[in-house]
C-alpha positions in Angstrom: 118.0 104.2 125.0 115.9 106.1 122.4 115.7 103.1 120.1 114.1 100.9 122.8 111.5 103.5 123.5 110.7 103.9 119.8 110.5 100.1 119.2 108.3 99.5 122.3 104.8 98.5 121.2 102.3 101.2 121.7 99.5 100.5 124.2 97.1 101.7 121.5 96.2 99.1 118.9 96.6 100.1 115.3 93.0 99.0 114.8 91.9 101.8 117.0 93.7 104.3 114.9 91.9 102.8 111.9 88.5 104.0 113.2 89.4 107.6 112.7 87.8 109.1 109.6 89.2 111.5 107.1 87.7 115.0 107.1 85.2 115.5 104.2 83.6 118.7 103.2 81.3 119.3 100.3 81.9 122.3 98.0 80.5 123.3 94.6 82.5 120.7 92.8 82.3 116.9 93.5 86.1 116.9 93.7 86.2 119.6 96.4 86.0 117.0 99.1 88.9 117.0 101.6 89.8 113.3 101.9 93.0 112.5 103.6 95.6 110.3 101.9 95.8 108.1 104.9 94.9 107.8 108.6 98.4 108.7 109.8 98.8 112.2 108.4 96.2 114.9 109.2 97.2 117.5 106.7 97.9 115.5 103.5 94.9 115.3 101.2 94.1 113.7 97.8 93.8 116.5 95.3 91.7 115.0 92.5 90.6 118.5 91.6 94.1 119.8 90.8 94.8 116.6 89.0 91.7 117.1 86.9 92.6 120.7 86.1 96.1 119.7 85.0 94.7 116.9 82.9 92.3 119.3 81.2 95.1 121.6 80.2 97.1 118.7 78.7 94.1 117.2 76.9 93.6 120.5 75.1 97.3 120.7 74.1 97.0 117.1 72.8 93.9 117.9 70.7 91.8 115.8 73.1 93.2 112.5 71.8 92.3 109.5 73.9 94.7 108.9 76.8 96.0 105.8 78.4 95.6 105.6 82.2 99.4 105.8 82.7 99.4 109.1 80.8 96.6 110.5 82.8 98.4 110.0 86.1 101.7 111.4 84.8 100.2 114.4 83.1 97.9 115.2 86.0 101.1 115.5 88.2 103.1 117.8 85.8 104.9 120.7 87.5 104.0 122.9 84.5 101.2 121.4 82.4 101.0 124.5 80.2 104.6 124.3 78.9 105.8 120.8 79.5 107.1 119.2 76.3 105.3 115.9 75.9 106.5 113.1 73.6 106.5 109.5 74.9 110.0 108.0 74.9 111.7 111.4 74.3 110.6 114.2 76.6 111.8 114.5 80.2 108.7 115.2 82.4 109.0 117.3 85.5 106.6 115.8 88.0 105.2 116.5 91.5 104.8 113.1 93.2 102.3 112.8 96.1 104.6 110.8 98.3 108.1 109.4 98.9 108.8 106.1 100.6 112.2 104.6 101.6 113.2 101.2 102.9 115.8 101.1 105.7 118.7 100.0 103.6 118.3 102.8 101.1 116.9 105.3 103.5 120.2 105.7 105.3 122.0 107.2 102.3 118.9 109.1 101.2 118.6 110.8 104.6 122.4 111.4 104.8 122.1 113.2 101.4 119.0 115.1 102.6 120.8 116.3 105.7 123.6 117.7 103.6 121.0 119.9 101.7 120.5 121.8 105.0 116.7 121.9 105.1 114.7 121.8 108.4 112.1 119.2 107.2 110.9 117.3 104.2 108.7 119.3 101.9 106.5 116.3 100.8 104.9 113.4 102.7 107.6 110.8 103.3 108.0 107.5 105.2 110.8 105.1 106.1 110.2 101.4 106.5 112.4 99.0 108.4 112.3 95.7 106.5 115.7 94.9 104.9 118.0 94.5 107.8 116.2 91.6 109.5 118.0 88.3 108.8 115.9 85.1 108.7 117.4 82.4 110.9 115.1 80.7 113.4 111.7 82.4 113.2 109.9 85.7 113.5 110.2 87.0 117.1 113.8 85.8 117.7 115.0 87.1 114.4 113.4 90.5 115.0 115.0 90.7 118.5 118.4 89.8 117.1 118.1 92.4 114.3 117.2 95.2 116.8 120.3 94.3 118.8 122.6 94.2 115.8 121.3 97.2 114.0 120.5 99.4 116.9 122.8 102.2 115.7 121.1 102.3 112.3 117.6 102.1 113.8 118.5 104.9 116.2 119.7 107.0 113.3 116.6 106.4 111.2 114.2 106.9 114.1 115.8 110.2 115.2 116.3 111.6 111.8 112.7 110.8 110.8 111.6 112.6 114.0 113.8 115.5 113.2 112.8 115.9 109.5 109.1 115.2 109.8 109.1 111.7 108.3 106.8 108.8 109.3 108.8 105.9 110.7 107.7 102.3 110.5 109.7 100.3 113.1 111.3 96.9 112.6 108.6 94.3 112.6 106.0 96.5 110.8 106.4 94.7 107.5 107.8 95.1 104.1 107.6 98.6 102.6 105.4 97.6 99.6 102.8 95.8 101.7 102.7 98.7 104.2 102.2 101.2 101.3 99.4 99.1 99.8 97.7 98.8 103.2 98.1 102.4 104.2 99.2 104.9 101.6 98.4 103.8 98.0 95.4 105.4 96.4 94.0 105.4 92.8 95.5 108.0 90.5 98.3 108.9 92.8 102.0 109.2 92.0 104.6 107.8 94.5 108.3 107.3 94.3 110.1 104.7 96.4 113.7 103.8 96.9 113.2 100.1 96.0 112.7 98.6 92.6 109.5 96.7 93.6 107.7 100.0 94.5 105.3 99.4 91.6 103.4 97.0 93.9 101.1 99.9 94.7 99.9 99.7 91.1 97.5 97.1 92.5 95.5 100.1 93.8 95.7 102.1 90.6 98.7 104.2 91.7 101.7 105.0 89.5 104.4 103.9 92.0 107.9 104.1 90.6 111.2 102.8 92.0 114.0 105.4 92.1 117.4 105.9 93.7 117.9 107.9 96.9 119.0 111.0 95.1 115.7 111.2 93.3 113.9 110.8 96.7 116.0 113.6 98.1 114.9 115.9 95.2 111.2 115.4 96.1 111.9 115.6 99.8 113.5 119.0 99.1 110.5 120.2 97.0 112.2 120.0 93.6 110.3 118.6 90.6 111.1 114.9 89.9 112.3 114.2 86.4 111.3 111.1 84.4 111.8 110.4 80.7 108.3 110.1 79.4 107.7 106.4 79.2 106.1 104.5 76.4 103.1 102.4 77.4 102.7 98.7 76.9 99.1 97.5 77.1 98.2 94.1 78.4 94.6 93.3 77.6 93.2 90.6 79.9 90.1 88.6 78.8 88.5 85.5 80.3 88.6 84.6 84.0 91.1 83.1 86.4 90.2 79.8 87.9 91.5 76.6 89.4 95.3 76.5 89.9 95.9 79.6 87.9 96.7 82.7 89.9 97.5 86.4 89.3 101.3 85.5 89.6 100.9 83.4 86.4 99.9 86.6 84.5 103.1 88.4 85.2 105.2 85.2 84.7 103.6 84.9 81.3 104.2 88.6 80.5 107.9 88.2 81.7 108.3 85.3 79.2 106.9 87.5 76.4 108.8 90.8 77.1 112.0 89.4 78.8 114.0 91.2 81.5 114.6 94.2 79.4 111.4 94.3 77.3 109.7 96.7 79.7 112.6 99.2 79.8 111.5 102.7 79.3 107.8 101.7 79.4 104.9 101.5 81.8 102.9 98.3 81.6 99.2 99.0 81.8 96.7 96.2 82.3 93.2 96.6 81.1 90.2 94.7 79.7 87.4 92.7 81.2 89.7 90.1 82.7 90.9 92.6 85.3 87.7 92.1 87.2 88.6 88.5 88.1 91.8 89.6 89.7 91.8 90.6 93.4 93.3 93.9 94.4 96.2 92.2 96.1 96.6 89.9 93.1 96.9 93.1 90.9 99.6 94.2 93.3 101.5 91.0 92.9 101.5 91.5 89.1 102.6 95.1 89.3 105.3 94.2 91.9 107.0 91.7 89.7 106.9 94.1 86.7 110.2 95.3 88.0 111.7 92.1 86.8 111.1 93.1 83.2 112.6 96.5 83.6 109.3 98.4 83.5 109.1 101.9 84.8 106.0 100.8 86.7 102.8 98.7 86.1 99.3 99.6 87.0 95.6 98.6 86.8 92.6 100.8 86.3 90.4 101.5 89.3 87.6 99.0 89.8 85.3 97.4 92.4 88.0 95.0 93.6 90.1 98.0 94.6 87.1 99.7 96.3 86.6 96.5 98.3 90.2 96.5 99.5 90.1 100.1 100.4 87.0 99.5 102.5 88.5 96.5 104.1 91.6 98.5 105.1 89.4 101.3 106.7 89.7 103.6 103.7 86.2 103.5 102.3 86.2 107.3 102.1 89.1 107.1 99.6 87.1 104.5 97.6 84.1 106.7 97.5 86.2 109.7 96.5 87.8 107.6 93.7 84.4 106.7 92.4 83.6 110.4 91.8 86.8 110.6 89.7 86.5 107.1 88.2 86.2 108.3 84.6 89.9 109.5 84.8 91.1 106.4 86.7 91.2 104.2 83.6 92.1 104.4 80.0 90.0 106.4 77.5 88.1 104.5 74.9 90.2 104.4 71.8 93.5 104.9 73.5 96.4 103.5 71.5 99.3 101.6 73.2 102.8 101.6 71.9 102.7 97.8 72.1 99.7 95.5 72.9 99.7 92.0 74.4 96.5 90.0 74.9 96.1 87.2 77.4 93.0 85.0 77.8 92.9 84.1 81.5 90.6 81.2 80.9 93.3 79.5 78.9 96.3 80.6 81.0 98.2 77.7 82.6 100.2 77.9 85.8 103.8 78.8 85.2 107.2 78.5 86.9 110.0 80.9 85.8 113.8 80.5 86.2 116.3 79.5 87.1 118.9 82.4 87.1 116.6 84.8 85.2 112.9 85.6 85.9 112.0 85.6 82.2 112.7 82.0 81.5 109.0 81.0 81.4 107.8 77.4 81.6 104.2 76.2 81.9 103.7 73.5 84.6 102.7 71.0 81.9 106.1 71.3 80.3 108.2 71.6 83.5 109.3 68.0 83.8 110.3 67.8 80.2 112.3 71.1 80.3 113.9 70.3 83.7 115.1 66.9 82.4 116.4 68.4 79.2 118.4 71.0 81.2 119.7 68.6 83.8 118.1 70.5 86.7 118.2 68.6 90.0 114.8 67.0 90.6 114.8 67.2 94.4 113.4 70.4 95.8 115.3 71.4 98.9 113.2 74.4 100.1 110.1 76.3 99.2 109.4 79.8 100.4 106.1 81.8 100.2 105.2 85.3 101.1 107.4 88.4 101.1 106.2 91.6 99.4 105.1 89.9 96.2 102.8 87.2 97.5 101.8 87.6 101.1 98.2 88.7 100.9 95.4 87.2 102.9 94.3 85.5 99.7 97.7 84.1 99.1 98.0 82.7 102.6 94.5 81.3 102.6 95.0 79.4 99.3 98.3 78.1 100.4 96.8 76.9 103.7 94.0 75.2 101.9 96.5 73.1 99.9 98.5 72.4 103.1 95.4 71.3 104.9 94.5 69.0 102.0 97.9 67.3 102.4 97.6 67.1 106.2 94.1 65.5 105.8 95.9 62.7 103.8 98.7 62.4 106.4 101.3 64.3 104.4 103.6 67.2 105.2 106.1 69.2 103.3 109.0 67.1 102.0 111.1 70.2 101.5 112.1 72.8 104.0 109.3 75.4 104.0 109.2 79.0 105.1 106.5 81.6 105.3 107.2 85.4 105.3 104.2 87.6 106.2 104.4 90.8 104.3 103.1 93.0 107.2 102.2 92.9 110.9 98.6 93.1 109.8 98.9 90.0 107.6 100.7 88.2 110.4 98.1 89.0 113.0 95.2 88.2 110.8 96.4 84.8 109.6 97.3 83.9 113.1 93.8 84.8 114.3 92.1 83.0 111.4 94.2 79.8 111.6 96.2 79.9 108.4 99.5 80.2 110.3 98.7 77.2 112.5 98.0 75.1 109.4 101.2 76.2 107.6 103.2 75.5 110.7 101.7 72.0 111.2 102.5 71.4 107.5 106.1 72.0 108.4 106.5 75.7 107.8 108.6 78.2 109.7 107.0 81.6 110.0 109.6 84.3 109.6 109.7 87.9 110.6 107.6 90.5 108.8 110.6 91.5 106.6 112.3 90.9 103.3 114.5 88.0 104.6 115.2 85.4 102.0 114.0 87.5 99.1 117.1 89.7 99.3 119.5 87.1 100.5 119.0 88.0 104.2 118.8 84.5 105.5 121.1 81.7 106.9 121.4 78.9 104.4 122.2 75.5 105.8 123.0 74.0 102.4 122.9 74.8 98.7 119.2 75.2 98.3 116.9 75.0 95.3 114.4 77.8 95.7 111.0 77.6 94.3 109.1 80.8 95.1 111.3 83.8 95.2 114.4 85.1 93.6 117.3 85.6 96.0 121.0 86.2 95.9 122.3 82.8 96.8 125.4 80.8 95.8 126.1 80.4 92.1 125.0 76.7 92.1 121.6 77.4 93.6 118.7 77.1 91.2 116.1 79.7 92.0 112.6 79.4 90.6 109.7 81.9 90.8 106.1 80.7 90.9 102.8 81.2 92.8 102.4 80.3 96.4 99.9 77.6 95.3 102.5 75.8 93.1 105.2 76.3 95.8 103.2 74.5 98.4 102.2 71.8 96.0 105.8 71.3 94.9 107.0 71.2 98.5 104.5 68.4 99.1 105.7 66.5 96.0 109.3 67.3 96.7 110.1 67.0 93.0 110.5 69.5 90.2 108.8 66.9 88.0 105.5 67.0 90.0 102.5 68.6 88.4 99.6 68.9 90.9 97.1 69.5 88.1 97.4 65.9 86.9 99.8 63.9 89.1 98.7 61.8 92.1 100.2 61.6 95.5 100.3 58.7 97.9 98.5 59.3 101.2 99.8 58.0 104.6 97.3 55.1 104.3 98.7 54.1 100.9 95.7 55.4 98.9 96.2 57.6 95.9 94.8 61.2 95.6 95.2 64.4 93.7 95.4 67.7 95.5 92.2 69.7 95.2 92.5 73.1 93.5 93.2 75.8 96.1 90.6 78.1 97.5 90.5 81.0 99.9 88.8 84.4 100.4 90.4 87.5 98.9 89.6 89.5 102.0 89.1 88.3 105.7 85.4 87.9 106.6 86.1 89.3 110.1 88.2 92.2 108.8 91.9 92.7 109.3 93.6 92.4 112.7 96.1 95.3 112.7 98.3 93.6 115.3 100.9 95.6 117.2 101.1 99.3 116.5 104.5 99.8 115.0 104.2 103.3 113.6 106.1 106.4 114.9 104.5 109.7 114.2 106.9 112.7 113.9 106.7 114.7 117.1 105.2 118.2 117.1 108.4 119.6 118.7 111.1 118.5 116.3 113.6 121.2 117.2 114.8 119.4 120.3 115.5 116.1 118.4 119.1 115.4 117.9 120.5 113.2 115.1 123.9 111.8 116.1 126.4 110.0 113.8 129.6 108.9 115.5 132.8 109.7 113.6 134.1 106.2 114.6 131.0 104.3 113.4 131.5 101.5 110.9 127.8 101.6 110.0 127.2 105.3 109.3 129.3 108.0 107.7 128.5 111.6 106.9 128.9 112.4 103.3 131.5 114.7 101.7 130.6 116.4 98.4 132.2 114.8 95.3 134.6 117.0 93.3 133.4 118.9 90.4 134.6 118.1 86.8 137.9 119.8 86.0 136.6 120.9 82.6 139.1 118.8 80.6 139.1 115.7 78.5 140.2 112.6 80.4 143.2 110.8 78.8 145.1 107.5 79.3 142.4 105.9 81.5 142.6 102.3 82.5 139.7 99.9 82.1 138.9 98.8 85.7 136.9 95.8 84.4 135.2 94.7 81.2 132.1 92.9 82.3 131.0 89.8 80.5 127.3 89.3 80.2 124.6 90.2 82.8 125.8 92.7 85.4 123.0 93.5 87.8 123.0 95.9 90.7 123.6 92.9 92.9 126.8 92.1 90.9 127.8 95.8 91.4 126.8 96.2 95.0 125.8 93.0 96.7 123.1 92.8 99.4 123.0 90.1 102.0 125.6 90.8 104.7 126.6 94.0 103.0 123.3 95.6 103.9 124.7 96.6 107.2 127.1 99.1 105.5 124.4 100.9 103.5 124.9 104.0 105.6 128.7 104.0 105.3 129.9 104.7 101.8 133.5 103.9 102.3 132.9 100.5 103.9 130.3 99.3 101.5 132.5 100.3 98.6 134.5 97.2 99.4 131.9 95.2 97.6 132.0 97.2 94.4 131.7 95.0 91.3 132.9 91.9 93.2 130.2 89.8 91.6 130.8 91.0 88.0 132.4 88.5 85.6 135.7 89.7 84.1 135.7 88.9 80.4 139.5 88.5 80.4 139.6 85.5 82.7 136.0 84.5 83.3 136.5 85.1 87.1 134.8 87.5 89.5 136.7 90.0 91.6 140.0 89.5 89.9 141.2 92.3 87.6 144.6 93.5 86.3 146.1 96.6 87.8 148.1 98.3 85.1 150.0 100.3 87.7 151.2 97.4 89.9 151.2 94.9 87.0 149.4 92.4 89.3 145.9 91.0 89.6 143.8 92.1 92.6 140.2 92.5 93.8 138.2 95.1 91.9 137.7 97.5 94.9 141.4 97.2 95.9 142.4 98.0 92.3 140.0 101.0 92.2 141.4 102.3 95.5 144.9 102.0 94.2 144.1 104.0 91.1 142.2 106.6 93.2 145.2 107.0 95.6 147.4 107.8 92.6 144.9 110.2 91.0 144.0 107.9 88.1 140.4 108.0 87.0 139.1 104.8 85.4 136.1 103.5 83.4 134.1 100.3 83.3 133.0 98.6 80.1 129.6 96.8 80.4 127.3 94.6 78.4 123.5 94.8 77.8 121.0 96.2 80.4 123.8 97.0 82.8 122.5 97.7 86.3 119.2 95.8 86.0 117.6 94.7 89.3 117.1 96.7 92.4 117.1 100.5 92.8 120.1 100.5 95.0 122.0 103.8 94.4 125.1 102.4 96.1 125.8 100.7 92.8 126.3 104.3 91.5 127.8 105.8 94.6 130.6 103.3 95.0 132.2 103.7 91.6 132.0 107.5 92.0 133.5 107.3 95.5 136.4 105.0 94.3 137.4 107.4 91.5 135.4 106.2 88.5 134.6 108.6 85.7 132.3 106.7 83.3 130.4 103.4 82.8 130.3 102.6 79.1 127.8 99.8 78.0 125.7 98.4 75.3 122.6 99.5 77.3 121.5 100.5 80.8 118.6 99.7 83.1 116.6 102.9 83.7 117.0 103.4 87.4 120.8 102.7 87.4 121.4 105.1 84.5 119.6 107.8 86.4 121.5 107.0 89.7 124.9 107.3 87.9 123.9 110.7 86.5 122.8 111.9 89.9 126.2 111.0 91.4 128.3 112.7 88.7 129.3 109.6 86.8 129.0 109.4 83.0 126.6 106.6 81.9 127.4 106.2 78.2 126.3 103.7 75.6 127.9 102.6 72.3 126.2 104.1 69.3 127.1 100.8 67.6 126.7 98.0 70.3 129.2 95.9 68.3 131.9 98.3 69.4 131.9 96.6 72.8 133.9 93.8 71.1 136.6 96.3 69.9 137.8 97.1 73.4 140.1 94.7 75.3 140.6 94.8 79.1 144.2 95.9 79.0 143.6 98.8 76.6 143.8 102.4 77.7 141.2 105.0 76.6 140.7 108.7 76.2 137.2 110.1 76.9 136.6 113.5 75.3 134.4 114.9 78.1 134.5 118.4 76.6 132.2 117.1 73.8 129.3 116.6 76.2 126.2 118.4 74.9 122.5 117.6 74.6 121.8 115.2 71.8 125.4 115.0 70.7 127.7 111.9 70.7 131.0 111.8 72.6 134.2 110.3 71.4 136.1 107.4 73.1 139.6 107.0 71.7 141.0 103.5 72.4 144.7 102.8 72.6 145.1 99.0 72.0 147.5 97.3 74.4 148.9 95.2 71.5 150.2 98.4 69.8 147.6 98.4 67.0 146.4 101.7 65.6 144.1 103.8 67.9 140.4 103.3 67.4 137.7 106.0 67.7 134.3 104.9 69.0 131.2 107.1 69.2 129.2 107.0 72.5 125.8 108.4 73.1 124.0 109.5 76.2 120.6 110.6 77.4 121.6 113.8 79.2 119.4 116.9 79.0 120.8 120.4 79.9 120.1 120.4 83.6 121.6 116.9 83.9 124.8 118.0 82.3 125.1 120.5 85.1 125.0 117.6 87.5 128.1 116.2 85.8 129.9 119.5 85.6 129.2 120.3 89.3 130.1 116.8 90.5 126.7 115.6 91.4 123.0 116.5 91.5 123.3 117.2 95.2 126.2 119.6 94.5 124.0 121.4 92.0 121.1 121.6 94.5 123.5 123.1 97.1 124.8 125.7 94.6 121.2 126.6 93.7 120.3 127.1 97.4 123.3 129.4 97.9 122.4 131.6 94.9 
């Protein structure tokens, strides 16, 4: 079977590959060097010269005002720097990203959409990473083997389609997409889009890495410019120096507490200042990774020596040298003015723990006991988890192991269940070689597969667990907290949410009292990284003979049918499928966990549409009124009934609707089941774009208070013929109680090309029409 051949470890070690050097030639200009983006692709080079030229054009247009680093990256990647309208928070930038990356759960739909575009290969460097479909159960090797058996059909599809369309394929067991990107593909000043909300992890190497939906990825794969509303820029100035128990994770936990889960919406968070030099490259990646939790477009750090050291350690010293020749443009200009500025003194920053239920509920460790008691949070910690894409660096694992060793030296082990998720095969192999794995396992830890696992709900839970390190989609009664690996290990030793390792003593096995020593550990391995098993599949030179098969009877994969174009008329007498009460994330709209296996089958996964959303009418999830049958039913069943009768419907949502992951299924499913519009107080950026791409109407109340004027049993008219750039649309409400009709004004963020997406039925339909003309 093809899959078995593709997943068979190569006899070549990845470390041997790492010894290959990028071609370098010297021209008349210091930026004329030909330095490859990575060791895996021979013909993709870093083009600092072109970026510099674009930037010079924009600088002149902007009267040479000082630029922020985020602006430099975006403007240097403009499709048309001479004529692009540029106004932060207003203009839609047309950009040319350097790369596209997809994780396996979202890649299925992205590739299915790309296939329908009819192109022979991707036009821009692209990779697919198998990390989401591996469920954590009993440990790394067995979980990986089980995942390969269960998901063989999907892995076959991804492996063959990547081979067919010239896409790099990282097999199951390679590691988490964001860690692989940092280790292999990220470079200072680059622009990358990835079909996962935590793509900004690559900001730790000075790259503007932005999470998108699969339809956006398809645009770039098909060589279309990628469109982004010009973000504002929030500056975070770091002073002082990290030390003791305080970690890079505490910086973003503090920022999340300041900005909240929607405070970064429409903005890039740019860290700068002298304090950045005390943060390791992987620590910067941790901070940028979790910036997704505050709604930021992306986060990034300026290029510095810590990044250079990491590039050298990962066999990319040539990229580091090249970046040094362009270093003046890989940071903010002196005098650059941010739209908002936050200052944090790292010398005074205390370790934090955020949660439960929301990552912006921020509590310093000194206040945790007091806050936990006041809120009635259960004291006993059931499980602690470290690792995953956010905190699985060599530094993280080394510091965690130092705390565990301190406990073992005093005869103690973890009181709580304890799991470790290496972020990549390279990390797994290196910490196994250097002994951290052995310490963590002796401490009581279970080392899981190199995959997302618990972080996305892909694990088997034996009980209702209190989680301390990573946010997951668990049962409603589970209290999930986010903190550093250091505090996680310490709290797992103490077994209590009231334990503060900075001041509290523990009782050793011999009855003596002791305090845990502050953690320590090198940022980079002294003996270099062990690349482990080679898990990368190069696209073959002869791609014409590769066949991509999708069985018509498959329940995992389904070829896509184009959505119908708009009929050109106003929509009248529409039912409200559900009026959502409070937070409605992409996980409420399209759950992960066991539903991940249907990510390539639109009809099957649509059976989870909005089943987690809270119905304001009855306070329940997945129970809504069907005006046609006069009965209550599940949300997807009700939508299917309306669709079968030719009745379009709308959803009414609250603030920041669609926050969370980048999953475009949260937009595809409503469209597939006959929805016309999602009307909310506000949207999360990625979800709003995803809805537009699929031909849905994402609309917001001009007056957010109008949300309260609509009741679940009302009918509405939506005057679609009013759609125009910068113009409001009218929603006419017919109250179910017989009161007089209400007219409500709705606004949108469509530009002219995006309106064509709606008219044609989707962005993909628009692309297909363009290819025919």
